[in-house]
N, C-alpha and C positions, 0 to 999 in steps of 0.2 A: 683776499688777503688775510693772513692769520693775526688776530688780535689777542695778545696777553692781557687780559683784563685784570687789573690790580684792586685790591681793597681800597675804596676811595677814603679820603678824609671826610668823615661826617660831621665835623665842626666841633665847637665847644672844647678843644683841647684833648679829643679821644685819640689815643694813640694805637688802640688794638681793638679787636672785636670778636666776639664767639660766633662761628657759623651755626646758627641755630637751626636753619632748615632750607634745604635745596628745592626749588620749585621745577627744576629741569634735571635732566640725566643725560649722559654721553649720548649722542646721536639725534638729540630732538632738535627740530628747527625752532628758532626763536625769532621773534621780531623786535625791532628797536623800541625801546621803553617797556617792554615785557618784563614782569618781576622775575628775578634770576634767583634770588637769595634772600633770606631773612637774617640779619646780623644783630646780635645783641651786644651792646657795650655796656659800660658801668652806668650809664645815664640814660641811654634810650634805646628802643629796639625799632629798627627801620628795615623796610624792604628795598633792596637795591635793584634797580632796572638795567636792562640790557642796553648797552650804548650803541649797538648795531644789531642788524638783522644778520642771521647766518646760521651754521650748525655748531652744536656743542661738540668740540673735539675732544676735550679733556676737562676734568674738574679735579683741581689740585688741593683742595681743602675738605676735610670730611666734616660732617655734622658733629657739633661738640668740640670742634678744634678751635683754639684760641689763635688768631694770626694777627700780625703786625700792618698797621696801614701801610699801603705800598707793596704788599705781597700778592703775587699773582694767585689768584684763585680759579681762574676758569680761562679755558681757551676757546674763542669764538672764530670760526672761518668758513671756508667753503667745504662742501662734501667732498672727501678724497684728499684735502690737503693734510699734511703732518706737521707734528710738532716734536721738538726733541725734549720738551719738558714732560715729567711724569708725576703724578700724585706721589707725594712724600708723608710719611708717617708724622703724627704730631710729634714735635721736638720735646723730649724730656726736660724737666725743670732742673737746671744746673744744680741751684741751691738744694733742692729735695734730695738729688742723688748723691750729694756730698755731705749732707747732714744727717738724713735718715736712712735706715736700712731698707733695701728694696723690699717692695710689697708685691705679692702676686698680682698681676694685672687682670681683672675681671673683664668680662665684655662690658663695652662702654654703654651705660644708661642714658640713651639720647632723650629720654622723656624726663630727666632731673631737671628742674628749673633752678638756675642759679646764675649769677653775673659771673663774668671772666675772673674779676677779683676773688669771689668766693671759691671758684674752681681752682685758682692759682694757690690759694691759702691751704685748701685740703691737700693739693699735691705736695707743698712744701711740709706739711704736718704728717705726710704718708697716709693721708686718710682716703678711703674709697667713697667718694661722694654719695654713690649710689646707696650706701649704707646709713646714710645720715638722715634723720627724721627732720623734714622741714617745717618750719613754724611759720612762715611768710604766707602771703596771700597765694591762693591756689597751691599750696604745698611747697612754695618757693624755699630753697635752702639759703639761708643767710650765713654770713660771717659768724654771728655769734652761735648759730647751730652747729658750725664745723668746729669752733672752739670748744664749745660744750662736749660734743663728741669725743674731741680728742683728750679733754680732761677726764671723761668718764672712762675712757680707753685706758688712759695711763694710771688711773687710781686703780682700776681693776687688775692692772698687771704689775703694780709697784708693791712689794712686801711692806705690810704695816709696820713691822718689827724695826725697821731701820729707817725712820723718816729723814729726809734730806732738807736742811735749813738752808734759807737764802735762794731757793729756786725762782726764777723768774721766768716769764713768758714774753718773748718778742714777736709783736704782730706787724707785719709790713704795712705801712701807711700807703695805701693804694685805693683806685677807684674813687667813688664818691667822697670818701672821707678825705682823701688827699686833695681833691679839688675843692671842698670846702675849706680845708685848712689853708690853702694856697688864696683863696678869695678872701678869707677872713684877715689873714695876714696882709695882703695888698690892701685891703679896705683901710686897716688901722696905720698902715704905713703912709698912705696917699692923703687921706682925708684928716680934717681936724674935728675930731669928733666930740660932741658934746650932748648930754642927756637931760631932758626936761621931764619931771614926773609929777603926776597929778592924780588925785582921787576923785572918783566918779560914783555918784549915787544912781545905780542902774535899777532901782526899784519898779519904775514905770516900764523900763524895757523889759524886765523880767515878765511883768504883767502883760506886755504887749506880745512878746513871743508866746505865752501860754495861750492867749486868745487866738492867735493865728495858727497855732498847732494843727488843729481839727481841719482847717482849709487846706494847710500844707499837706496833711496826709493824704486828702482826697485828691491832691494833685500829683501825688507821689513823690513828695519832697520832704526830706528831713532838714527842718529849721534849727540851726544853730544860731549863736550870737554873732558870728562872723560875717554874715551876709549884711546884718545892721550896721556893723562896724565899717564895712567897705562902702556902703551907702552915705555914711556921715563923712568918710575920708574923701570920697570923690567930690561931695559938696564943697568941703572945705578946701580941697586942691584947687577948685575953679576960683575960689575968692582969694587964695594965696599961691599964685602960679609959679612962684620961686621954689616951692617944695616938690613940684613935679617937673624936675629938671635934671640936668647933668652939667658937668664942668668940662670942656673941651681944654684939657691941660696945654696941648701943643699950641693952639690958637689963642688961649687965655680967653675963651668965649663961654658964657653962659648959655646953655641951649634949654629954652623952654619948651616943654613938650605939649603938644595939642592933643594928643591922645592920652586916654586914662586907663593904662594897662596896670593892673594891680597884682603884684607878685604876693603869693600866700606860701609862707614858708611851711614844709612839711617834712616831719621826721619819718624816714623810711625803714628805720632800724639798721640801715647800713651808712647812714649819714644824712645831712640836711640838704634838701633841694627845693627850689623856689619857682614852681610852676606859675604861669601868669594867666590871669583872667583879662582878656582882651576887650576893649570898648565896655568897661565896667560901668560908665556913665550912661550907656543905653540900654542896660539891663534891669529888669525887675528883680524884686527881691527873691522871688522864686527861681528865677533864672540864675542868680548869683549862687543861691544854695545849691542847684543842680551842678554848676560849673566847680564850686569848691568840693563837692563830693566826688564827681568824675575825675578831677585832676589828682585828688589826693589818693583815689584807688589806683590810677594810672601810676602814680610815682611809687606807691608801696610795692606795686608789682613790675616795676621797672619797665613800664610800657610808655613812658613819656616820648613825645615826638620832639625834634628839634624845635619846631614852632611853639611848643608848649611851654618852653623855658627862656626864649627870647623876647626881647623888646619891652621888658618891664620898665615903668617909670616911677613906682612908688611900691614899697613892700610893707607887708603887715606880717608880724610873727604872734602867734597866739599859744601860750603855753596851757591856757584853759585851767581845768581842774588837775593838771599834773604836778602842781605844787609851786611853792615860790611865792612870797608876797609880790616882788617885782624884780625886774632884771633891767639891764642897760644893753639893748640889742645893738649888733654891729650892723652898719650900713651895707646894704648889697650894692656894692660898687659896680658901675658908675653912678648909681642913684645917689641922690643927696639926702635922704631921710627914710627911716623906717619906724613903723609904730609897733610897740610892743603892748600886748593886751593879756592881762593877768586874771588870776582866778577871782571869782565872786564869792564873797563871805557875807554872812549876817553879821552886822556890827552896832552897837549903840553909838548914836549920833544926836546931836542937839538940833532941834528943830522948833522954831518959834518958843524958844525958851523950855521946851520939853525934851526929855531924853527918851528917843524912840529907837526901834530897831529898823535898820534899813539894809538893803542889798547893796554892798559896796565893792568896788573894783578899782584897781590902778592901771593906769596906762603910762606907758614911757615912750618919749619921742627922742630918739638919737638922730642928730642932724649934723650937716657939714658946716662948720662955723666960717669956712671960707666964704660961703655963699649966703648962708642964712643967719641972721643976727637973732639974738636971744629974744627981743621983743617980738619979731615976727613969729617965731617958733611958739613963743607963749600965747600968742594970739590964736595960732593955728590949734593948738593943743585945747585951748579954752573952747574954740567953735565945736570941736569935736566933742568935748564933755557936754557942751550946751545940748547938742543933738541927741546925744546918748541918754541924757537926763530928761529930756522932753521929746520922745521919739515921734510924738505927733508932727513934728515938723518934717518927718520923713514920709509920713502917711500916704501923702499924695503921690509918692514915687515908689512905694512899697511893693504893691502886688500887679 
């Protein structure tokens, strides 16, 4: 029996994907659950297995082609069976053909790394993506690379003697950025957000990190401050369980989570994603450091899998040295709180009546006031502050 296999819904609101690589060809025998194709979406890259055993009768989507969820991409049946469907060329972008002059179509460079949203932007701007220099991980072409290439091309072909005033550029809100925008707007519409800010003397934490650096390097680990923060957060969550929760709006029930899955916000250059460190309470400092680094690399190279971004119970966002004294982070809905960790500066402070220079940082806790009252949030934040200021409290659990 002939099966017209359609691109499945890979979850997380993904509506389309790019056929990155076929593992089979027409005429091949395949078995059930054998990998058929690698598909890249704006959030993850996944391998899709065969739903049945049989013979590949036809492949309807080419490598590099962007297809909608629900589109038939491969025909599987018995040898000798026939199908009326035939491979179709990749449809042209209507917007691109109506706005920009046609450009000569070079041979498709299947080796170019780029998300579907980036490829679509290139088509709409009339840019051959194979000519764009990628600045992302492994040479990945980002949306910013495409815009920069477009601007440079425009500048090179526009006469300087007649400048045009009031020119603007419109960039489609798609992919990761659209998902981020929708998520942030939903969070603000749904929750009653309030932010509490505190100052932390992290001088001892700075010293502790420096002490552990040689041991970390021997173990092939890059130690940042974030694993220490995760350790402190998990310990505080166990003492204040209502911050490790969500609200079931339909049933009007507070759901207290027994797992400690900590989301860590990562700036990918194409938008913000929040991969999740699972069972953070069961991991050592070095394990957490490895997880943070691995997930950040996967996020920036668009290699996150669905399991990497699901099931978070509490999130942390860290601007670190990127700038800004403090910020009021937006809760990663449906969680009920998020901790912001900001840059460390040397500042004069008063200790025992004397002015001394210490390493000072700010932390900001945004929480859902429908579930968490200000006093609880204050105690939770103070507990984290206490552990970061006296990291010896975490030492038995660190390595």
